[in-house]
C-alpha positions in Angstrom: 0.0 0.0 0.0 2.8 2.4 0.8 4.4 1.8 -2.6 1.2 2.5 -4.5 0.5 5.8 -2.7 4.0 6.9 -3.6 3.4 5.8 -7.1 0.2 7.9 -7.3 2.0 10.9 -5.9 4.7 10.4 -8.5 2.2 10.3 -11.3 0.3 13.3 -10.0 3.6 15.2 -9.7 4.1 14.6 -13.5 0.6 15.4 -14.6 0.0 18.6 -12.7 2.9 20.6 -14.3 1.7 19.6 -17.7 -1.8 20.8 -17.0 -0.3 24.0 -15.5 1.7 24.5 -18.7 -1.4 24.2 -20.9 -3.2 26.7 -18.8 -0.3 29.1 -18.8 0.1 28.8 -22.6 -3.5 30.0 -23.0 -2.9 32.9 -20.5 0.2 33.9 -22.4 -1.8 34.5 -25.6 -3.8 37.2 -23.8 -0.7 38.7 -22.2 -0.1 42.5 -22.7 3.2 41.8 -24.4 1.7 39.5 -27.0 0.5 41.7 -30.0 -3.0 41.2 -31.4 -3.1 38.7 -34.2 -6.0 38.7 -36.8 -6.7 36.5 -39.8 -7.4 38.6 -42.9 -10.4 37.8 -45.1 -9.8 37.0 -48.8 -10.8 40.5 -49.9 -8.4 42.0 -47.4 -5.6 39.7 -48.7 -6.3 40.8 -52.3 -6.3 44.5 -51.3 -3.0 44.1 -49.3 -1.2 42.3 -52.1 -2.4 44.9 -54.6 -1.6 47.9 -52.4 2.1 46.8 -51.9 2.4 45.1 -55.3 3.6 41.9 -53.8 2.8 38.2 -53.8 2.0 36.0 -50.9 5.5 34.4 -51.2 7.1 37.7 -50.5 5.5 38.2 -47.1 7.4 37.1 -44.0 6.2 33.8 -42.5 4.6 32.5 -39.4 4.3 28.8 -38.5 0.8 27.3 -38.4 1.5 25.9 -35.0 2.5 29.3 -33.5 0.6 29.6 -30.1 -0.4 33.2 -31.0 -2.6 32.1 -33.9 -3.8 28.8 -32.5 -7.3 30.1 -31.9 -7.7 31.7 -35.3 -8.5 28.6 -37.3 -5.8 29.3 -39.9 -4.7 27.2 -42.8 -1.5 27.3 -44.9 -1.6 30.4 -47.2 -3.7 32.6 -44.9 -2.3 36.0 -44.0 -2.2 37.2 -40.4 -2.2 40.9 -39.4 -0.2 41.6 -36.3 -0.9 44.9 -34.5 1.7 46.0 -32.0 1.3 49.0 -29.8 4.4 51.2 -29.3 4.9 54.0 -26.9 6.9 56.0 -29.4 5.3 55.0 -32.8 1.7 54.4 -31.8 0.5 51.3 -33.5 2.7 49.2 -35.8 1.2 46.7 -38.2 3.0 43.6 -39.5 1.8 40.9 -41.9 2.8 37.2 -41.9 1.9 34.4 -44.2 1.0 31.1 -42.6 3.2 28.1 -43.5 3.3 24.5 -42.2 7.1 24.3 -41.8 
């Protein structure tokens, strides 16, 4: 009996940190230092590419498994708008193309 209670404690000591990591990963996405990420619509993508006279291949990349875009339901080829607030420059906007690897 003593061995099994130690075994349960050992398993619990492994599982609890993993659960805490999952919860902290969700909390980090809403952290003030993480800029806002938004998936662009098809019309917005067309307008962006036309405005800057570029192709989707020329846009910097972001991995599909990046935690910041996990809740945006993105697929490869989507464009993400990243809005970062700056004390000196106001709001700065970046764009990233979603890739698998």
